[in-house]
PDB file of N, CA, C and O in Angstrom:
ATOM      1  N   MET A   1       0.833  -1.164   0.000  1.00  0.00           N
ATOM      2  CA  MET A   1       0.000   0.000   0.000  1.00  0.00           C
ATOM      3  C   MET A   1       0.895   1.250   0.000  1.00  0.00           C
ATOM      4  O   MET A   1       1.904   1.291   0.703  1.00  0.00           O
ATOM      5  N   LEU A   2       0.535   2.228  -0.759  1.00  0.00           N
ATOM      6  CA  LEU A   2       1.289   3.462  -0.902  1.00  0.00           C
ATOM      7  C   LEU A   2       0.974   4.398   0.264  1.00  0.00           C
ATOM      8  O   LEU A   2      -0.187   4.686   0.553  1.00  0.00           O
ATOM      9  N   SER A   3       2.021   4.859   0.917  1.00  0.00           N
ATOM     10  CA  SER A   3       1.850   5.773   2.050  1.00  0.00           C
ATOM     11  C   SER A   3       2.142   7.195   1.588  1.00  0.00           C
ATOM     12  O   SER A   3       3.229   7.474   1.082  1.00  0.00           O
ATOM     13  N   LEU A   4       1.206   8.066   1.753  1.00  0.00           N
ATOM     14  CA  LEU A   4       1.393   9.466   1.397  1.00  0.00           C
ATOM     15  C   LEU A   4       1.512  10.300   2.664  1.00  0.00           C
ATOM     16  O   LEU A   4       0.666  10.242   3.556  1.00  0.00           O
ATOM     17  N   ARG A   5       2.571  11.065   2.713  1.00  0.00           N
ATOM     18  CA  ARG A   5       2.774  11.952   3.855  1.00  0.00           C
ATOM     19  C   ARG A   5       2.591  13.381   3.380  1.00  0.00           C
ATOM     20  O   ARG A   5       3.048  13.754   2.300  1.00  0.00           O
ATOM     21  N   LYS A   6       1.951  14.136   4.158  1.00  0.00           N
ATOM     22  CA  LYS A   6       1.729  15.526   3.800  1.00  0.00           C
ATOM     23  C   LYS A   6       2.674  16.404   4.612  1.00  0.00           C
ATOM     24  O   LYS A   6       2.813  16.239   5.824  1.00  0.00           O
ATOM     25  N   PHE A   7       3.311  17.327   3.929  1.00  0.00           N
ATOM     26  CA  PHE A   7       4.247  18.249   4.559  1.00  0.00           C
ATOM     27  C   PHE A   7       3.833  19.666   4.220  1.00  0.00           C
ATOM     28  O   PHE A   7       3.159  19.913   3.221  1.00  0.00           O
ATOM     29  N   PHE A   8       4.239  20.572   5.053  1.00  0.00           N
ATOM     30  CA  PHE A   8       4.056  21.977   4.725  1.00  0.00           C
ATOM     31  C   PHE A   8       5.313  22.726   5.151  1.00  0.00           C
ATOM     32  O   PHE A   8       6.053  22.285   6.030  1.00  0.00           O
ATOM     33  N   LYS A   9       5.530  23.836   4.524  1.00  0.00           N
ATOM     34  CA  LYS A   9       6.720  24.637   4.771  1.00  0.00           C
ATOM     35  C   LYS A   9       6.303  25.931   5.452  1.00  0.00           C
ATOM     36  O   LYS A   9       5.348  26.587   5.036  1.00  0.00           O
ATOM     37  N   VAL A  10       7.030  26.288   6.499  1.00  0.00           N
ATOM     38  CA  VAL A  10       6.769  27.531   7.216  1.00  0.00           C
ATOM     39  C   VAL A  10       7.949  28.459   6.977  1.00  0.00           C
ATOM     40  O   VAL A  10       9.098  28.076   7.194  1.00  0.00           O
ATOM     41  N   THR A  11       7.669  29.666   6.534  1.00  0.00           N
ATOM     42  CA  THR A  11       8.714  30.655   6.323  1.00  0.00           C
ATOM     43  C   THR A  11       8.505  31.789   7.312  1.00  0.00           C
ATOM     44  O   THR A  11       7.464  32.446   7.313  1.00  0.00           O
ATOM     45  N   LEU A  12       9.504  32.009   8.152  1.00  0.00           N
ATOM     46  CA  LEU A  12       9.418  33.063   9.152  1.00  0.00           C
ATOM     47  C   LEU A  12      10.265  34.253   8.707  1.00  0.00           C
ATOM     48  O   LEU A  12      11.296  34.068   8.060  1.00  0.00           O
ATOM     49  N   PRO A  13       9.847  35.465   9.046  1.00  0.00           N
ATOM     50  CA  PRO A  13      10.638  36.641   8.659  1.00  0.00           C
ATOM     51  C   PRO A  13      11.945  36.694   9.438  1.00  0.00           C
ATOM     52  O   PRO A  13      12.002  36.287  10.599  1.00  0.00           O
ATOM     53  N   LEU A  14      12.983  37.192   8.800  1.00  0.00           N
ATOM     54  CA  LEU A  14      14.272  37.364   9.444  1.00  0.00           C
ATOM     55  C   LEU A  14      14.370  38.755  10.032  1.00  0.00           C
ATOM     56  O   LEU A  14      13.766  39.694   9.514  1.00  0.00           O
ATOM     57  N   GLU A  15      15.124  38.896  11.107  1.00  0.00           N
ATOM     58  CA  GLU A  15      15.389  40.219  11.651  1.00  0.00           C
ATOM     59  C   GLU A  15      16.363  40.925  10.720  1.00  0.00           C
ATOM     60  O   GLU A  15      17.088  40.276   9.966  1.00  0.00           O
ATOM     61  N   THR A  16      16.380  42.226  10.771  1.00  0.00           N
ATOM     62  CA  THR A  16      17.320  42.974   9.945  1.00  0.00           C
ATOM     63  C   THR A  16      18.723  42.848  10.510  1.00  0.00           C
ATOM     64  O   THR A  16      18.895  42.642  11.712  1.00  0.00           O
ATOM     65  N   ARG A  17      19.704  42.969   9.672  1.00  0.00           N
ATOM     66  CA  ARG A  17      21.091  42.880  10.111  1.00  0.00           C
ATOM     67  C   ARG A  17      21.422  43.985  11.107  1.00  0.00           C
ATOM     68  O   ARG A  17      22.216  43.769  12.022  1.00  0.00           O
ATOM     69  N   GLU A  18      20.821  45.178  10.942  1.00  0.00           N
ATOM     70  CA  GLU A  18      21.094  46.265  11.880  1.00  0.00           C
ATOM     71  C   GLU A  18      20.722  45.853  13.294  1.00  0.00           C
ATOM     72  O   GLU A  18      21.462  46.127  14.239  1.00  0.00           O
ATOM     73  N   SER A  19      19.579  45.194  13.442  1.00  0.00           N
ATOM     74  CA  SER A  19      19.159  44.801  14.783  1.00  0.00           C
ATOM     75  C   SER A  19      20.065  43.710  15.338  1.00  0.00           C
ATOM     76  O   SER A  19      20.282  43.647  16.548  1.00  0.00           O
ATOM     77  N   GLU A  20      20.594  42.855  14.477  1.00  0.00           N
ATOM     78  CA  GLU A  20      21.513  41.823  14.944  1.00  0.00           C
ATOM     79  C   GLU A  20      22.774  42.461  15.506  1.00  0.00           C
ATOM     80  O   GLU A  20      23.284  42.029  16.539  1.00  0.00           O
ATOM     81  N   ILE A  21      23.277  43.483  14.831  1.00  0.00           N
ATOM     82  CA  ILE A  21      24.489  44.159  15.299  1.00  0.00           C
ATOM     83  C   ILE A  21      24.224  44.836  16.630  1.00  0.00           C
ATOM     84  O   ILE A  21      25.028  44.718  17.555  1.00  0.00           O
ATOM     85  N   VAL A  22      23.105  45.545  16.742  1.00  0.00           N
ATOM     86  CA  VAL A  22      22.768  46.228  17.985  1.00  0.00           C
ATOM     87  C   VAL A  22      22.611  45.213  19.099  1.00  0.00           C
ATOM     88  O   VAL A  22      23.119  45.420  20.201  1.00  0.00           O
ATOM     89  N   ASN A  23      21.913  44.117  18.829  1.00  0.00           N
ATOM     90  CA  ASN A  23      21.704  43.097  19.855  1.00  0.00           C
ATOM     91  C   ASN A  23      23.009  42.455  20.285  1.00  0.00           C
ATOM     92  O   ASN A  23      23.178  42.122  21.458  1.00  0.00           O
ATOM     93  N   ALA A  24      23.921  42.280  19.365  1.00  0.00           N
ATOM     94  CA  ALA A  24      25.191  41.639  19.697  1.00  0.00           C
ATOM     95  C   ALA A  24      26.179  42.630  20.309  1.00  0.00           C
ATOM     96  O   ALA A  24      27.214  42.221  20.836  1.00  0.00           O
ATOM     97  N   GLY A  25      25.873  43.924  20.247  1.00  0.00           N
ATOM     98  CA  GLY A  25      26.765  44.925  20.809  1.00  0.00           C
ATOM     99  C   GLY A  25      27.891  45.344  19.890  1.00  0.00           C
ATOM    100  O   GLY A  25      28.710  46.182  20.266  1.00  0.00           O
ATOM    101  N   HIS A  26      27.953  44.785  18.695  1.00  0.00           N
ATOM    102  CA  HIS A  26      29.041  45.122  17.783  1.00  0.00           C
ATOM    103  C   HIS A  26      28.952  46.568  17.306  1.00  0.00           C
ATOM    104  O   HIS A  26      29.973  47.235  17.138  1.00  0.00           O
ATOM    105  N   GLY A  27      27.738  47.046  17.091  1.00  0.00           N
ATOM    106  CA  GLY A  27      27.561  48.430  16.652  1.00  0.00           C
ATOM    107  C   GLY A  27      28.131  49.400  17.669  1.00  0.00           C
ATOM    108  O   GLY A  27      28.816  50.358  17.310  1.00  0.00           O
ATOM    109  N   GLU A  28      27.847  49.149  18.938  1.00  0.00           N
ATOM    110  CA  GLU A  28      28.377  50.004  20.003  1.00  0.00           C
ATOM    111  C   GLU A  28      29.891  49.930  20.067  1.00  0.00           C
ATOM    112  O   GLU A  28      30.564  50.947  20.232  1.00  0.00           O
ATOM    113  N   LYS A  29      30.422  48.732  19.939  1.00  0.00           N
ATOM    114  CA  LYS A  29      31.875  48.568  19.992  1.00  0.00           C
ATOM    115  C   LYS A  29      32.542  49.316  18.843  1.00  0.00           C
ATOM    116  O   LYS A  29      33.583  49.947  19.025  1.00  0.00           O
ATOM    117  N   ILE A  30      31.942  49.241  17.667  1.00  0.00           N
ATOM    118  CA  ILE A  30      32.505  49.954  16.513  1.00  0.00           C
ATOM    119  C   ILE A  30      32.427  51.459  16.761  1.00  0.00           C
ATOM    120  O   ILE A  30      33.383  52.179  16.473  1.00  0.00           O
ATOM    121  N   MET A  31      31.309  51.941  17.288  1.00  0.00           N
ATOM    122  CA  MET A  31      31.172  53.369  17.549  1.00  0.00           C
ATOM    123  C   MET A  31      32.171  53.825  18.618  1.00  0.00           C
ATOM    124  O   MET A  31      32.606  54.977  18.594  1.00  0.00           O
ATOM    125  N   GLN A  32      32.537  52.959  19.540  1.00  0.00           N
ATOM    126  CA  GLN A  32      33.538  53.305  20.555  1.00  0.00           C
ATOM    127  C   GLN A  32      34.915  53.505  19.940  1.00  0.00           C
ATOM    128  O   GLN A  32      35.721  54.274  20.463  1.00  0.00           O
ATOM    129  N   ILE A  33      35.192  52.826  18.843  1.00  0.00           N
ATOM    130  CA  ILE A  33      36.477  53.006  18.159  1.00  0.00           C
ATOM    131  C   ILE A  33      36.610  54.456  17.702  1.00  0.00           C
ATOM    132  O   ILE A  33      37.705  55.017  17.703  1.00  0.00           O
ATOM    133  N   PHE A  34      35.472  55.063  17.306  1.00  0.00           N
ATOM    134  CA  PHE A  34      35.504  56.451  16.835  1.00  0.00           C
ATOM    135  C   PHE A  34      35.853  57.434  17.947  1.00  0.00           C
ATOM    136  O   PHE A  34      36.226  58.569  17.650  1.00  0.00           O
ATOM    137  N   GLU A  35      35.747  57.046  19.210  1.00  0.00           N
ATOM    138  CA  GLU A  35      36.142  57.925  20.310  1.00  0.00           C
ATOM    139  C   GLU A  35      37.650  58.161  20.305  1.00  0.00           C
ATOM    140  O   GLU A  35      38.126  59.189  20.788  1.00  0.00           O
ATOM    141  N   LYS A  36      38.394  57.210  19.759  1.00  0.00           N
ATOM    142  CA  LYS A  36      39.854  57.318  19.712  1.00  0.00           C
ATOM    143  C   LYS A  36      40.357  57.793  18.352  1.00  0.00           C
ATOM    144  O   LYS A  36      41.446  58.361  18.256  1.00  0.00           O
ATOM    145  N   MET A  37      39.565  57.562  17.294  1.00  0.00           N
ATOM    146  CA  MET A  37      40.001  57.863  15.933  1.00  0.00           C
ATOM    147  C   MET A  37      38.878  58.594  15.182  1.00  0.00           C
ATOM    148  O   MET A  37      37.700  58.298  15.384  1.00  0.00           O
ATOM    149  N   LYS A  38      39.246  59.542  14.320  1.00  0.00           N
ATOM    150  CA  LYS A  38      38.243  60.267  13.530  1.00  0.00           C
ATOM    151  C   LYS A  38      37.700  59.405  12.403  1.00  0.00           C
ATOM    152  O   LYS A  38      36.518  59.484  12.070  1.00  0.00           O
ATOM    153  N   GLU A  39      38.554  58.587  11.818  1.00  0.00           N
ATOM    154  CA  GLU A  39      38.173  57.672  10.742  1.00  0.00           C
ATOM    155  C   GLU A  39      38.699  56.290  11.077  1.00  0.00           C
ATOM    156  O   GLU A  39      39.731  56.146  11.733  1.00  0.00           O
ATOM    157  N   ILE A  40      37.971  55.264  10.615  1.00  0.00           N
ATOM    158  CA  ILE A  40      38.451  53.900  10.809  1.00  0.00           C
ATOM    159  C   ILE A  40      38.352  53.133   9.498  1.00  0.00           C
ATOM    160  O   ILE A  40      37.669  53.551   8.563  1.00  0.00           O
ATOM    161  N   SER A  41      39.040  52.013   9.450  1.00  0.00           N
ATOM    162  CA  SER A  41      38.973  51.117   8.298  1.00  0.00           C
ATOM    163  C   SER A  41      38.454  49.762   8.776  1.00  0.00           C
ATOM    164  O   SER A  41      38.278  49.535   9.973  1.00  0.00           O
ATOM    165  N   SER A  42      38.219  48.885   7.835  1.00  0.00           N
ATOM    166  CA  SER A  42      37.781  47.536   8.219  1.00  0.00           C
ATOM    167  C   SER A  42      38.867  46.844   9.047  1.00  0.00           C
ATOM    168  O   SER A  42      38.559  46.020   9.909  1.00  0.00           O
ATOM    169  N   ALA A  43      40.127  47.174   8.790  1.00  0.00           N
ATOM    170  CA  ALA A  43      41.226  46.577   9.553  1.00  0.00           C
ATOM    171  C   ALA A  43      41.130  46.941  11.034  1.00  0.00           C
ATOM    172  O   ALA A  43      41.451  46.122  11.896  1.00  0.00           O
ATOM    173  N   ASP A  44      40.693  48.158  11.331  1.00  0.00           N
ATOM    174  CA  ASP A  44      40.521  48.568  12.729  1.00  0.00           C
ATOM    175  C   ASP A  44      39.437  47.737  13.411  1.00  0.00           C
ATOM    176  O   ASP A  44      39.579  47.359  14.574  1.00  0.00           O
ATOM    177  N   VAL A  45      38.359  47.457  12.687  1.00  0.00           N
ATOM    178  CA  VAL A  45      37.261  46.644  13.231  1.00  0.00           C
ATOM    179  C   VAL A  45      37.725  45.202  13.403  1.00  0.00           C
ATOM    180  O   VAL A  45      37.391  44.556  14.397  1.00  0.00           O
ATOM    181  N   ILE A  46      38.489  44.698  12.445  1.00  0.00           N
ATOM    182  CA  ILE A  46      39.026  43.330  12.539  1.00  0.00           C
ATOM    183  C   ILE A  46      39.847  43.172  13.812  1.00  0.00           C
ATOM    184  O   ILE A  46      39.690  42.196  14.545  1.00  0.00           O
ATOM    185  N   ARG A  47      40.729  44.144  14.070  1.00  0.00           N
ATOM    186  CA  ARG A  47      41.578  44.082  15.269  1.00  0.00           C
ATOM    187  C   ARG A  47      40.761  44.212  16.555  1.00  0.00           C
ATOM    188  O   ARG A  47      40.985  43.474  17.514  1.00  0.00           O
ATOM    189  N   ALA A  48      39.817  45.148  16.573  1.00  0.00           N
ATOM    190  CA  ALA A  48      39.062  45.420  17.798  1.00  0.00           C
ATOM    191  C   ALA A  48      38.094  44.294  18.163  1.00  0.00           C
ATOM    192  O   ALA A  48      37.951  43.946  19.335  1.00  0.00           O
ATOM    193  N   LEU A  49      37.433  43.730  17.153  1.00  0.00           N
ATOM    194  CA  LEU A  49      36.409  42.724  17.419  1.00  0.00           C
ATOM    195  C   LEU A  49      36.873  41.292  17.188  1.00  0.00           C
ATOM    196  O   LEU A  49      36.163  40.339  17.507  1.00  0.00           O
ATOM    197  N   LYS A  50      38.083  41.151  16.625  1.00  0.00           N
ATOM    198  CA  LYS A  50      38.633  39.826  16.319  1.00  0.00           C
ATOM    199  C   LYS A  50      37.674  39.026  15.432  1.00  0.00           C
ATOM    200  O   LYS A  50      37.281  37.906  15.756  1.00  0.00           O
ATOM    201  N   VAL A  51      37.309  39.649  14.288  1.00  0.00           N
ATOM    202  CA  VAL A  51      36.414  39.024  13.315  1.00  0.00           C
ATOM    203  C   VAL A  51      37.114  38.977  11.959  1.00  0.00           C
ATOM    204  O   VAL A  51      38.166  39.589  11.771  1.00  0.00           O
ATOM    205  N   SER A  52      36.524  38.251  11.027  1.00  0.00           N
ATOM    206  CA  SER A  52      37.080  38.170   9.676  1.00  0.00           C
ATOM    207  C   SER A  52      36.828  39.472   8.933  1.00  0.00           C
ATOM    208  O   SER A  52      36.023  40.299   9.361  1.00  0.00           O
ATOM    209  N   LYS A  53      37.525  39.645   7.816  1.00  0.00           N
ATOM    210  CA  LYS A  53      37.338  40.846   7.002  1.00  0.00           C
ATOM    211  C   LYS A  53      35.902  40.931   6.490  1.00  0.00           C
ATOM    212  O   LYS A  53      35.299  42.004   6.506  1.00  0.00           O
ATOM    213  N   ALA A  54      35.359  39.811   6.040  1.00  0.00           N
ATOM    214  CA  ALA A  54      33.985  39.799   5.529  1.00  0.00           C
ATOM    215  C   ALA A  54      32.998  40.228   6.611  1.00  0.00           C
ATOM    216  O   ALA A  54      32.066  40.982   6.332  1.00  0.00           O
ATOM    217  N   THR A  55      33.191  39.761   7.827  1.00  0.00           N
ATOM    218  CA  THR A  55      32.306  40.125   8.928  1.00  0.00           C
ATOM    219  C   THR A  55      32.451  41.598   9.271  1.00  0.00           C
ATOM    220  O   THR A  55      31.452  42.285   9.488  1.00  0.00           O
ATOM    221  N   ALA A  56      33.683  42.093   9.322  1.00  0.00           N
ATOM    222  CA  ALA A  56      33.928  43.510   9.629  1.00  0.00           C
ATOM    223  C   ALA A  56      33.260  44.410   8.594  1.00  0.00           C
ATOM    224  O   ALA A  56      32.601  45.387   8.949  1.00  0.00           O
ATOM    225  N   VAL A  57      33.430  44.082   7.323  1.00  0.00           N
ATOM    226  CA  VAL A  57      32.826  44.881   6.251  1.00  0.00           C
ATOM    227  C   VAL A  57      31.300  44.805   6.334  1.00  0.00           C
ATOM    228  O   VAL A  57      30.618  45.803   6.104  1.00  0.00           O
ATOM    229  N   SER A  58      30.777  43.657   6.652  1.00  0.00           N
ATOM    230  CA  SER A  58      29.328  43.495   6.800  1.00  0.00           C
ATOM    231  C   SER A  58      28.802  44.371   7.937  1.00  0.00           C
ATOM    232  O   SER A  58      27.784  45.043   7.770  1.00  0.00           O
ATOM    233  N   TYR A  59      29.475  44.376   9.087  1.00  0.00           N
ATOM    234  CA  TYR A  59      29.068  45.214  10.212  1.00  0.00           C
ATOM    235  C   TYR A  59      29.108  46.685   9.817  1.00  0.00           C
ATOM    236  O   TYR A  59      28.186  47.441  10.120  1.00  0.00           O
ATOM    237  N   LEU A  60      30.188  47.090   9.134  1.00  0.00           N
ATOM    238  CA  LEU A  60      30.318  48.482   8.716  1.00  0.00           C
ATOM    239  C   LEU A  60      29.239  48.863   7.706  1.00  0.00           C
ATOM    240  O   LEU A  60      28.663  49.947   7.793  1.00  0.00           O
ATOM    241  N   ASP A  61      28.967  47.984   6.757  1.00  0.00           N
ATOM    242  CA  ASP A  61      27.908  48.248   5.770  1.00  0.00           C
ATOM    243  C   ASP A  61      26.552  48.410   6.446  1.00  0.00           C
ATOM    244  O   ASP A  61      25.762  49.270   6.055  1.00  0.00           O
ATOM    245  N   ASP A  62      26.277  47.591   7.457  1.00  0.00           N
ATOM    246  CA  ASP A  62      25.017  47.701   8.181  1.00  0.00           C
ATOM    247  C   ASP A  62      24.906  49.042   8.906  1.00  0.00           C
ATOM    248  O   ASP A  62      23.829  49.638   8.946  1.00  0.00           O
ATOM    249  N   LEU A  63      26.013  49.516   9.477  1.00  0.00           N
ATOM    250  CA  LEU A  63      25.997  50.819  10.145  1.00  0.00           C
ATOM    251  C   LEU A  63      25.834  51.955   9.142  1.00  0.00           C
ATOM    252  O   LEU A  63      25.213  52.971   9.454  1.00  0.00           O
ATOM    253  N   VAL A  64      26.385  51.793   7.941  1.00  0.00           N
ATOM    254  CA  VAL A  64      26.191  52.783   6.878  1.00  0.00           C
ATOM    255  C   VAL A  64      24.708  52.827   6.509  1.00  0.00           C
ATOM    256  O   VAL A  64      24.121  53.905   6.426  1.00  0.00           O
ATOM    257  N   LYS A  65      24.104  51.659   6.290  1.00  0.00           N
ATOM    258  CA  LYS A  65      22.685  51.583   5.927  1.00  0.00           C
ATOM    259  C   LYS A  65      21.791  52.146   7.025  1.00  0.00           C
ATOM    260  O   LYS A  65      20.742  52.722   6.737  1.00  0.00           O
ATOM    261  N   ALA A  66      22.201  51.981   8.284  1.00  0.00           N
ATOM    262  CA  ALA A  66      21.427  52.483   9.415  1.00  0.00           C
ATOM    263  C   ALA A  66      21.613  53.986   9.613  1.00  0.00           C
ATOM    264  O   ALA A  66      20.929  54.598  10.433  1.00  0.00           O
ATOM    265  N   GLY A  67      22.545  54.581   8.856  1.00  0.00           N
ATOM    266  CA  GLY A  67      22.770  56.022   8.951  1.00  0.00           C
ATOM    267  C   GLY A  67      23.654  56.449  10.108  1.00  0.00           C
ATOM    268  O   GLY A  67      23.713  57.633  10.439  1.00  0.00           O
ATOM    269  N   GLU A  68      24.341  55.501  10.727  1.00  0.00           N
ATOM    270  CA  GLU A  68      25.211  55.811  11.864  1.00  0.00           C
ATOM    271  C   GLU A  68      26.576  56.339  11.421  1.00  0.00           C
ATOM    272  O   GLU A  68      27.163  57.197  12.080  1.00  0.00           O
ATOM    273  N   ILE A  69      27.071  55.819  10.302  1.00  0.00           N
ATOM    274  CA  ILE A  69      28.385  56.215   9.790  1.00  0.00           C
ATOM    275  C   ILE A  69      28.296  56.446   8.285  1.00  0.00           C
ATOM    276  O   ILE A  69      27.313  56.071   7.646  1.00  0.00           O
ATOM    277  N   VAL A  70      29.337  57.069   7.726  1.00  0.00           N
ATOM    278  CA  VAL A  70      29.403  57.277   6.277  1.00  0.00           C
ATOM    279  C   VAL A  70      30.684  56.651   5.743  1.00  0.00           C
ATOM    280  O   VAL A  70      31.710  56.625   6.423  1.00  0.00           O
ATOM    281  N   ARG A  71      30.608  56.151   4.521  1.00  0.00           N
ATOM    282  CA  ARG A  71      31.747  55.543   3.842  1.00  0.00           C
ATOM    283  C   ARG A  71      32.482  56.642   3.077  1.00  0.00           C
ATOM    284  O   ARG A  71      31.859  57.456   2.395  1.00  0.00           O
ATOM    285  N   VAL A  72      33.800  56.659   3.193  1.00  0.00           N
ATOM    286  CA  VAL A  72      34.631  57.609   2.475  1.00  0.00           C
ATOM    287  C   VAL A  72      35.596  56.815   1.605  1.00  0.00           C
ATOM    288  O   VAL A  72      36.387  56.023   2.118  1.00  0.00           O
ATOM    289  N   GLY A  73      35.537  57.023   0.290  1.00  0.00           N
ATOM    290  CA  GLY A  73      36.435  56.317  -0.617  1.00  0.00           C
ATOM    291  C   GLY A  73      35.900  54.962  -1.029  1.00  0.00           C
ATOM    292  O   GLY A  73      34.819  54.541  -0.619  1.00  0.00           O
ATOM    293  N   ARG A  74      36.697  54.287  -1.860  1.00  0.00           N
ATOM    294  CA  ARG A  74      36.336  52.966  -2.377  1.00  0.00           C
ATOM    295  C   ARG A  74      37.562  52.067  -2.357  1.00  0.00           C
ATOM    296  O   ARG A  74      38.697  52.536  -2.263  1.00  0.00           O
ATOM    297  N   GLY A  75      37.314  50.781  -2.445  1.00  0.00           N
ATOM    298  CA  GLY A  75      38.415  49.818  -2.559  1.00  0.00           C
ATOM    299  C   GLY A  75      39.228  49.718  -1.288  1.00  0.00           C
ATOM    300  O   GLY A  75      38.703  49.910  -0.192  1.00  0.00           O
ATOM    301  N   PRO A  76      40.527  49.414  -1.432  1.00  0.00           N
ATOM    302  CA  PRO A  76      41.374  49.186  -0.269  1.00  0.00           C
ATOM    303  C   PRO A  76      41.553  50.427   0.620  1.00  0.00           C
ATOM    304  O   PRO A  76      41.926  50.303   1.787  1.00  0.00           O
ATOM    305  N   LYS A  77      41.294  51.592   0.087  1.00  0.00           N
ATOM    306  CA  LYS A  77      41.449  52.843   0.856  1.00  0.00           C
ATOM    307  C   LYS A  77      40.150  53.287   1.534  1.00  0.00           C
ATOM    308  O   LYS A  77      40.073  54.408   2.038  1.00  0.00           O
ATOM    309  N   THR A  78      39.142  52.437   1.552  1.00  0.00           N
ATOM    310  CA  THR A  78      37.858  52.804   2.142  1.00  0.00           C
ATOM    311  C   THR A  78      38.018  53.102   3.635  1.00  0.00           C
ATOM    312  O   THR A  78      38.622  52.328   4.378  1.00  0.00           O
ATOM    313  N   ARG A  79      37.468  54.231   4.048  1.00  0.00           N
ATOM    314  CA  ARG A  79      37.468  54.630   5.445  1.00  0.00           C
ATOM    315  C   ARG A  79      36.033  54.911   5.858  1.00  0.00           C
ATOM    316  O   ARG A  79      35.165  55.081   5.003  1.00  0.00           O
ATOM    317  N   TYR A  80      35.778  54.962   7.144  1.00  0.00           N
ATOM    318  CA  TYR A  80      34.442  55.227   7.671  1.00  0.00           C
ATOM    319  C   TYR A  80      34.530  56.311   8.731  1.00  0.00           C
ATOM    320  O   TYR A  80      35.461  56.349   9.536  1.00  0.00           O
ATOM    321  N   LYS A  81      33.522  57.204   8.712  1.00  0.00           N
ATOM    322  CA  LYS A  81      33.456  58.310   9.670  1.00  0.00           C
ATOM    323  C   LYS A  81      32.070  58.331  10.301  1.00  0.00           C
ATOM    324  O   LYS A  81      31.089  57.950   9.661  1.00  0.00           O
ATOM    325  N   PRO A  82      31.984  58.776  11.557  1.00  0.00           N
ATOM    326  CA  PRO A  82      30.648  58.909  12.154  1.00  0.00           C
ATOM    327  C   PRO A  82      29.884  60.022  11.464  1.00  0.00           C
ATOM    328  O   PRO A  82      30.484  60.970  10.957  1.00  0.00           O
ATOM    329  N   LYS A  83      28.578  59.915  11.441  1.00  0.00           N
ATOM    330  CA  LYS A  83      27.742  60.916  10.792  1.00  0.00           C
ATOM    331  C   LYS A  83      27.575  62.129  11.664  1.00  0.00           C
ATOM    332  O   LYS A  83      26.897  63.081  11.275  1.00  0.00           O
TER     333      LYS A  83
END
């Protein structure tokens, strides 16, 4: 006899990356770096938070999108400043 099983898929909404950073405290830690420096790079975030380059850039991009900081320049010379 053939057994048929019925399944359904549930899709839940994801939180925004900005809220993940705030919840994890990374946004605050990055903003604290600006207390010592006028501009920072992804390398500064890598050193301070001990994360990969991809993660550091992702955190910085999220702060740019949230309007907390601005990106200055492009490529390897990219710097970030508080708004």
